[in-house]
py3Dmol code that shows the C-alpha trace and the ligand (Angstrom):
import py3Dmol

protein = """\
ATOM      1  CA  MET A   1      -0.023  -0.019  -0.008  1.00  0.00           C
ATOM      2  CA  LYS A   2       1.364   3.370  -0.983  1.00  0.00           C
ATOM      3  CA  ILE A   3       0.501   6.532   0.905  1.00  0.00           C
ATOM      4  CA  GLY A   4       0.764   9.827  -0.962  1.00  0.00           C
ATOM      5  CA  VAL A   5       1.662  13.097   0.635  1.00  0.00           C
ATOM      6  CA  LEU A   6       0.658  16.194  -1.281  1.00  0.00           C
ATOM      7  CA  ALA A   7       4.027  17.918  -1.664  1.00  0.00           C
ATOM      8  CA  LEU A   8       3.258  21.178  -3.478  1.00  0.00           C
ATOM      9  CA  GLN A   9       3.792  23.430  -0.478  1.00  0.00           C
ATOM     10  CA  GLY A  10       3.830  23.395   3.326  1.00  0.00           C
ATOM     11  CA  ALA A  11       4.660  20.846   5.997  1.00  0.00           C
ATOM     12  CA  PHE A  12       4.724  17.718   3.868  1.00  0.00           C
ATOM     13  CA  ARG A  13       8.132  16.375   4.993  1.00  0.00           C
ATOM     14  CA  ALA A  14       7.119  15.995   8.619  1.00  0.00           C
ATOM     15  CA  HIS A  15       4.105  13.925   7.477  1.00  0.00           C
ATOM     16  CA  ALA A  16       6.303  11.773   5.265  1.00  0.00           C
ATOM     17  CA  ASP A  17       8.644  11.162   8.168  1.00  0.00           C
ATOM     18  CA  LYS A  18       5.807  10.115  10.529  1.00  0.00           C
ATOM     19  CA  LEU A  19       4.332   7.795   7.906  1.00  0.00           C
ATOM     20  CA  SER A  20       7.727   6.256   7.137  1.00  0.00           C
ATOM     21  CA  GLU A  21       8.350   5.762  10.862  1.00  0.00           C
ATOM     22  CA  LEU A  22       5.154   3.664  10.899  1.00  0.00           C
ATOM     23  CA  GLY A  23       6.463   1.581   7.987  1.00  0.00           C
ATOM     24  CA  ALA A  24       4.320   3.052   5.227  1.00  0.00           C
ATOM     25  CA  ASP A  25       5.548   3.316   1.672  1.00  0.00           C
ATOM     26  CA  VAL A  26       5.425   7.103   1.074  1.00  0.00           C
ATOM     27  CA  VAL A  27       5.098   8.843  -2.293  1.00  0.00           C
ATOM     28  CA  GLU A  28       5.403  12.647  -2.640  1.00  0.00           C
ATOM     29  CA  VAL A  29       2.592  13.771  -4.936  1.00  0.00           C
ATOM     30  CA  ARG A  30       3.398  16.762  -7.190  1.00  0.00           C
ATOM     31  CA  ARG A  31       2.027  15.741 -10.551  1.00  0.00           C
ATOM     32  CA  PRO A  32      -1.127  13.958 -11.761  1.00  0.00           C
ATOM     33  CA  SER A  33       0.862  10.829 -12.662  1.00  0.00           C
ATOM     34  CA  HIS A  34       2.042  10.490  -9.042  1.00  0.00           C
ATOM     35  CA  LEU A  35      -1.572  10.083  -7.967  1.00  0.00           C
ATOM     36  CA  ASP A  36      -1.927   6.889  -9.946  1.00  0.00           C
ATOM     37  CA  ALA A  37       0.497   5.137  -7.665  1.00  0.00           C
ATOM     38  CA  VAL A  38      -1.164   5.986  -4.347  1.00  0.00           C
ATOM     39  CA  ASP A  39      -3.915   4.289  -2.321  1.00  0.00           C
ATOM     40  CA  ALA A  40      -4.475   7.207   0.078  1.00  0.00           C
ATOM     41  CA  LEU A  41      -3.384  10.810   0.426  1.00  0.00           C
ATOM     42  CA  VAL A  42      -2.295  13.117   3.215  1.00  0.00           C
ATOM     43  CA  MET A  43      -2.849  16.831   2.659  1.00  0.00           C
ATOM     44  CA  PRO A  44      -0.516  18.877   4.867  1.00  0.00           C
ATOM     45  CA  GLY A  45      -0.630  22.213   6.607  1.00  0.00           C
ATOM     46  CA  GLY A  46       0.733  25.254   4.886  1.00  0.00           C
ATOM     47  CA  GLU A  47      -1.179  27.940   3.067  1.00  0.00           C
ATOM     48  CA  SER A  48      -4.462  26.782   1.587  1.00  0.00           C
ATOM     49  CA  THR A  49      -4.753  29.678  -0.836  1.00  0.00           C
ATOM     50  CA  THR A  50      -1.337  28.908  -2.304  1.00  0.00           C
ATOM     51  CA  MET A  51      -2.069  25.196  -2.332  1.00  0.00           C
ATOM     52  CA  SER A  52      -5.294  25.819  -4.186  1.00  0.00           C
ATOM     53  CA  MET A  53      -3.395  27.780  -6.852  1.00  0.00           C
ATOM     54  CA  LEU A  54      -0.648  25.207  -7.110  1.00  0.00           C
ATOM     55  CA  LEU A  55      -3.218  22.400  -7.388  1.00  0.00           C
ATOM     56  CA  GLU A  56      -4.596  24.179 -10.439  1.00  0.00           C
ATOM     57  CA  SER A  57      -1.286  25.078 -12.088  1.00  0.00           C
ATOM     58  CA  SER A  58       0.036  21.520 -11.596  1.00  0.00           C
ATOM     59  CA  GLU A  59      -3.220  20.156 -13.065  1.00  0.00           C
ATOM     60  CA  LEU A  60      -3.647  18.024  -9.954  1.00  0.00           C
ATOM     61  CA  PHE A  61      -6.926  19.537  -8.779  1.00  0.00           C
ATOM     62  CA  ASP A  62      -9.336  17.734 -11.170  1.00  0.00           C
ATOM     63  CA  PRO A  63      -7.801  14.240 -11.048  1.00  0.00           C
ATOM     64  CA  LEU A  64      -7.506  14.519  -7.242  1.00  0.00           C
ATOM     65  CA  ALA A  65     -11.170  15.558  -7.014  1.00  0.00           C
ATOM     66  CA  VAL A  66     -12.086  12.437  -8.990  1.00  0.00           C
ATOM     67  CA  ARG A  67     -10.082  10.192  -6.670  1.00  0.00           C
ATOM     68  CA  ILE A  68     -11.584  11.838  -3.565  1.00  0.00           C
ATOM     69  CA  ASP A  69     -15.099  11.484  -5.047  1.00  0.00           C
ATOM     70  CA  ASP A  70     -14.292   7.836  -5.796  1.00  0.00           C
ATOM     71  CA  GLY A  71     -13.647   7.258  -2.097  1.00  0.00           C
ATOM     72  CA  MET A  72      -9.879   7.392  -1.697  1.00  0.00           C
ATOM     73  CA  ALA A  73      -8.880   7.697   1.985  1.00  0.00           C
ATOM     74  CA  VAL A  74      -7.649  11.186   2.804  1.00  0.00           C
ATOM     75  CA  PHE A  75      -6.175  12.901   5.816  1.00  0.00           C
ATOM     76  CA  GLY A  76      -6.096  16.719   5.890  1.00  0.00           C
ATOM     77  CA  THR A  77      -4.360  18.754   8.494  1.00  0.00           C
ATOM     78  CA  CYS A  78      -4.767  22.492   9.016  1.00  0.00           C
ATOM     79  CA  ALA A  79      -4.576  23.927   5.445  1.00  0.00           C
ATOM     80  CA  GLY A  80      -5.223  20.374   4.267  1.00  0.00           C
ATOM     81  CA  LEU A  81      -8.457  20.330   6.267  1.00  0.00           C
ATOM     82  CA  ILE A  82      -9.460  23.614   4.631  1.00  0.00           C
ATOM     83  CA  LEU A  83      -8.920  21.972   1.251  1.00  0.00           C
ATOM     84  CA  LEU A  84     -11.215  19.100   2.210  1.00  0.00           C
ATOM     85  CA  SER A  85     -14.123  21.207   3.496  1.00  0.00           C
ATOM     86  CA  THR A  86     -17.269  22.292   1.693  1.00  0.00           C
ATOM     87  CA  GLU A  87     -17.279  25.911   2.839  1.00  0.00           C
ATOM     88  CA  ILE A  88     -14.402  28.314   3.506  1.00  0.00           C
ATOM     89  CA  GLU A  89     -14.872  31.558   5.360  1.00  0.00           C
ATOM     90  CA  ASP A  90     -12.292  34.334   4.893  1.00  0.00           C
ATOM     91  CA  GLY A  91     -10.700  32.532   1.970  1.00  0.00           C
ATOM     92  CA  ARG A  92      -9.720  34.033  -1.345  1.00  0.00           C
ATOM     93  CA  PRO A  93     -12.688  34.309  -3.727  1.00  0.00           C
ATOM     94  CA  ASP A  94     -10.985  31.981  -6.207  1.00  0.00           C
ATOM     95  CA  GLN A  95      -9.879  29.446  -3.604  1.00  0.00           C
ATOM     96  CA  ARG A  96     -11.188  25.947  -4.340  1.00  0.00           C
ATOM     97  CA  SER A  97     -11.748  22.965  -2.147  1.00  0.00           C
ATOM     98  CA  PHE A  98     -12.792  19.311  -2.489  1.00  0.00           C
ATOM     99  CA  GLY A  99     -15.877  19.252  -0.256  1.00  0.00           C
ATOM    100  CA  ARG A 100     -15.044  15.868   1.250  1.00  0.00           C
ATOM    101  CA  PHE A 101     -16.137  17.022   4.747  1.00  0.00           C
ATOM    102  CA  ASP A 102     -19.537  18.690   5.104  1.00  0.00           C
ATOM    103  CA  ILE A 103     -18.095  21.396   7.313  1.00  0.00           C
ATOM    104  CA  ALA A 104     -17.527  25.169   7.162  1.00  0.00           C
ATOM    105  CA  VAL A 105     -14.118  26.376   8.321  1.00  0.00           C
ATOM    106  CA  GLN A 106     -13.047  29.864   9.100  1.00  0.00           C
ATOM    107  CA  ARG A 107      -9.419  30.471   7.998  1.00  0.00           C
ATOM    108  CA  ASN A 108      -7.185  31.761  10.821  1.00  0.00           C
ATOM    109  CA  GLY A 109     -10.325  31.426  13.006  1.00  0.00           C
ATOM    110  CA  TYR A 110      -8.493  31.540  16.338  1.00  0.00           C
ATOM    111  CA  GLY A 111      -7.469  35.177  15.836  1.00  0.00           C
ATOM    112  CA  ARG A 112      -4.205  36.905  15.301  1.00  0.00           C
ATOM    113  CA  GLN A 113      -3.214  37.499  18.922  1.00  0.00           C
ATOM    114  CA  ILE A 114      -3.210  33.761  19.592  1.00  0.00           C
ATOM    115  CA  GLU A 115      -1.986  32.660  16.183  1.00  0.00           C
ATOM    116  CA  SER A 116      -0.351  29.610  17.653  1.00  0.00           C
ATOM    117  CA  PHE A 117      -1.082  27.545  20.706  1.00  0.00           C
ATOM    118  CA  GLU A 118      -0.336  24.075  22.032  1.00  0.00           C
ATOM    119  CA  THR A 119      -2.559  21.899  24.168  1.00  0.00           C
ATOM    120  CA  GLU A 120      -3.105  18.325  25.341  1.00  0.00           C
ATOM    121  CA  LEU A 121      -6.131  17.026  23.627  1.00  0.00           C
ATOM    122  CA  GLU A 122      -8.464  14.311  24.923  1.00  0.00           C
ATOM    123  CA  THR A 123      -9.733  12.295  21.999  1.00  0.00           C
ATOM    124  CA  THR A 124     -12.293   9.538  21.571  1.00  0.00           C
ATOM    125  CA  VAL A 125      -9.682   7.420  19.736  1.00  0.00           C
ATOM    126  CA  THR A 126      -6.694   7.452  22.078  1.00  0.00           C
ATOM    127  CA  ASP A 127      -6.368   6.315  25.709  1.00  0.00           C
ATOM    128  CA  ASP A 128      -4.236   9.322  26.683  1.00  0.00           C
ATOM    129  CA  PRO A 129      -4.304  12.915  25.387  1.00  0.00           C
ATOM    130  CA  VAL A 130      -2.401  13.789  22.245  1.00  0.00           C
ATOM    131  CA  HIS A 131      -0.145  16.873  22.065  1.00  0.00           C
ATOM    132  CA  ALA A 132      -1.695  19.284  19.616  1.00  0.00           C
ATOM    133  CA  VAL A 133       0.005  22.255  17.978  1.00  0.00           C
ATOM    134  CA  PHE A 134      -2.271  24.849  16.355  1.00  0.00           C
ATOM    135  CA  ILE A 135      -0.663  27.288  13.880  1.00  0.00           C
ATOM    136  CA  ARG A 136      -2.895  29.908  12.376  1.00  0.00           C
ATOM    137  CA  ALA A 137      -5.435  27.157  12.502  1.00  0.00           C
ATOM    138  CA  PRO A 138      -8.808  27.015  10.819  1.00  0.00           C
ATOM    139  CA  ARG A 139     -11.808  26.970  13.134  1.00  0.00           C
ATOM    140  CA  ILE A 140     -14.595  24.526  12.299  1.00  0.00           C
ATOM    141  CA  VAL A 141     -17.725  26.720  12.508  1.00  0.00           C
ATOM    142  CA  ARG A 142     -20.330  24.315  11.069  1.00  0.00           C
ATOM    143  CA  LEU A 143     -20.508  20.533  11.193  1.00  0.00           C
ATOM    144  CA  GLY A 144     -22.595  18.411   8.861  1.00  0.00           C
ATOM    145  CA  THR A 145     -24.550  15.488  10.210  1.00  0.00           C
ATOM    146  CA  ASP A 146     -22.242  12.781   8.857  1.00  0.00           C
ATOM    147  CA  VAL A 147     -19.093  14.276  10.490  1.00  0.00           C
ATOM    148  CA  GLU A 148     -17.904  12.487  13.629  1.00  0.00           C
ATOM    149  CA  VAL A 149     -16.076  14.633  16.229  1.00  0.00           C
ATOM    150  CA  LEU A 150     -13.067  12.794  17.651  1.00  0.00           C
ATOM    151  CA  ALA A 151     -11.709  15.691  19.694  1.00  0.00           C
ATOM    152  CA  GLU A 152     -12.653  19.213  20.725  1.00  0.00           C
ATOM    153  CA  SER A 153     -10.662  22.169  21.980  1.00  0.00           C
ATOM    154  CA  ARG A 154     -12.153  25.331  23.444  1.00  0.00           C
ATOM    155  CA  GLY A 155     -15.610  24.098  22.426  1.00  0.00           C
ATOM    156  CA  ASP A 156     -14.747  23.543  18.758  1.00  0.00           C
ATOM    157  CA  ALA A 157     -14.323  20.252  16.924  1.00  0.00           C
ATOM    158  CA  VAL A 158     -10.638  19.949  15.982  1.00  0.00           C
ATOM    159  CA  LEU A 159     -10.316  16.304  14.948  1.00  0.00           C
ATOM    160  CA  VAL A 160     -13.045  14.952  12.679  1.00  0.00           C
ATOM    161  CA  ARG A 161     -13.824  11.826  10.651  1.00  0.00           C
ATOM    162  CA  SER A 162     -16.246  11.072   7.902  1.00  0.00           C
ATOM    163  CA  GLY A 163     -15.963   7.528   6.583  1.00  0.00           C
ATOM    164  CA  ASN A 164     -12.381   7.110   5.508  1.00  0.00           C
ATOM    165  CA  ALA A 165     -11.581  10.839   5.664  1.00  0.00           C
ATOM    166  CA  LEU A 166      -9.744  12.235   8.668  1.00  0.00           C
ATOM    167  CA  GLY A 167      -9.232  15.900   9.381  1.00  0.00           C
ATOM    168  CA  ALA A 168      -7.360  17.879  12.024  1.00  0.00           C
ATOM    169  CA  SER A 169      -7.248  21.624  12.454  1.00  0.00           C
ATOM    170  CA  PHE A 170      -3.924  21.121  14.266  1.00  0.00           C
ATOM    171  CA  HIS A 171      -0.610  19.507  13.267  1.00  0.00           C
ATOM    172  CA  PRO A 172      -0.402  15.859  14.319  1.00  0.00           C
ATOM    173  CA  GLU A 173       2.861  15.589  12.331  1.00  0.00           C
ATOM    174  CA  LEU A 174       4.470  17.824  14.961  1.00  0.00           C
ATOM    175  CA  ALA A 175       3.420  15.623  17.903  1.00  0.00           C
ATOM    176  CA  THR A 176       6.067  13.435  19.584  1.00  0.00           C
ATOM    177  CA  ASP A 177       4.137  10.269  18.779  1.00  0.00           C
ATOM    178  CA  ALA A 178       2.387   9.012  15.700  1.00  0.00           C
ATOM    179  CA  ARG A 179      -0.967   7.861  17.051  1.00  0.00           C
ATOM    180  CA  ILE A 180      -3.135   9.992  14.715  1.00  0.00           C
ATOM    181  CA  HIS A 181      -1.152   8.859  11.665  1.00  0.00           C
ATOM    182  CA  ARG A 182      -1.518   5.275  12.889  1.00  0.00           C
ATOM    183  CA  LEU A 183      -5.299   5.813  13.086  1.00  0.00           C
ATOM    184  CA  PHE A 184      -5.294   7.011   9.494  1.00  0.00           C
ATOM    185  CA  LEU A 185      -3.172   4.083   8.265  1.00  0.00           C
ATOM    186  CA  ASP A 186      -5.474   1.645  10.059  1.00  0.00           C
ATOM    187  CA  SER A 187      -8.456   3.153   8.212  1.00  0.00           C
ATOM    188  CA  VAL A 188      -6.627   2.752   4.865  1.00  0.00           C
ATOM    189  CA  ALA A 189      -5.863  -0.886   5.624  1.00  0.00           C
ATOM    190  CA  SER A 190      -9.423  -1.750   6.736  1.00  0.00           C
TER     191      SER A 190
END
"""
ligand_1 = """\
10
LIG
N -3.930 29.723 7.801
C -3.521 28.732 6.855
C -4.444 28.720 5.652
O -5.382 29.395 5.600
C -3.456 27.391 7.465
C -2.350 27.335 8.501
C -1.644 26.041 8.589
O -1.804 25.107 7.792
N -0.741 25.933 9.526
O -4.194 28.001 4.733
"""
view = py3Dmol.view(width=600, height=400)
view.addModel(protein, "pdb")
view.setStyle({"model": 0}, {"cartoon": {"style": "trace"}})
view.addModel(ligand_1, "xyz")
view.setStyle({"model": 1}, {"stick": {}})
view.zoomTo()
view.show()
């Protein structure tokens, strides 16, 4: 099984390292042909407006939308979560997303003065809390009915699942352990 990491921009290397640590066969996805080789895809944090533009200029957007609509397992973190949502508040007018999660996100929704924060997060999928780093994180401001909340922080959902799609508004690739990545790999294998 090959796990793709969208490698156009942003924090893709840390994801690739976590996945490799877990024994996954990682492929960096930069061109449409790279997509053919992968069974699942991680979409990293970074800048969602830039990623949206690069997805178009690399001609990855449309084939990736087809794979996502066909049910490929995906894991989006931070900007990657923005790219997987149906509605984006405070985005660029031409910013596109894949609508895999029926959620609305507000970009940089935790405000400028607290652009970054770290917390220990209780989740429904781990025995102990996970260390969560939020960096100019999107805030989930609406949740569709088929979206399962796996963790909340400050009253907001921050780790969500919908079928084989997993999304985090924080950066699990910056945690000291790899439990959230393991959860994703388990969903790909099942
Ligand atoms: N604020 C960024 C965006 O809108 C996301 C930040 C991140 O991925 N760390 O894309």
